[in-house]
Structures are given as structure tokens and as C-alpha cells.
Steps between C-alpha positions, in 0.01 A plus 500: 500500500859388512761757397729411215874531544726694266609187312137411425437857386793490256394159367150631428647816346719289267200291397296813426784650295527176301123487446509866396751418226312188388164678483652820353338708775663756723513413870241772561266348240552156651418643845170630363417164341575323830294748702196472271544122490482483878217751539293395198449860388632846579491863389781739412421692819538185712826409325633852560424474871637147538826563313528855639530643149318783333254446217758635255712195588221239502294603194777440240571154643130411500476623140799289403350190665172566321681536165681171567164332558565417867233715664161634402316810618128512570288782639449468875126445560505708819698794359508553123806727538707198607613204295533151647815318394498122460741249357419356159553129429855583390550707817376206708761277333781747577376524860484121540845449345651762728343348811629156396852644450488658846377185673757265343 
């Protein structure tokens, strides 16, 4: 994989900040939407590990995204203590718009 230079990083960062304002999501919420969009599904535990944040940081953001109708929770069939997180149709639209903004 080719490394991005600092100018590319700042361009992507500006796009994400703009998309964050347009979608009325925090950058952290947008990060979660992008991660789940790429992976297809996730759990709070996986998000905590990936973003190197404790559950106390991830759970409120997941709850906010659920309240906004962007993600849904379902019981994990392999472990009923865990909830699988997936994007809703609205979450898919936010993900697709954000990816389009980044790729332009």
C-alpha cells in the first residue's frame, strides 16, 4: 500500500470535517460509520480495540448513532452478550456520501 503524504492527509481531514458538519455527526461518529461501512458489521468491543478507546468512550457514540437511525444493534448469534452493529439504510447513505466526498 502506498503511503499518503501530509498534503493528502490534510485534504482528507478537511473533507471529513466538512462531511461531519453536513451530516451533523462528530468526527468520532463519522469514523464509526466509515469503519462499519467498510467492515459490514462490528461490535463495541472491536471498535474500542480499533480506535484504541475504552468502552466508556465508544458506547455513547454508538448510542447516539443508533438514536439518529444510522446504525442498528442485533444480538450476536455466537455470543448473546455481544451486539452486532450494522449500518441502516440511512447509515449506508451517509457512508456512501462520505466515500464519494473523499474520492472526489
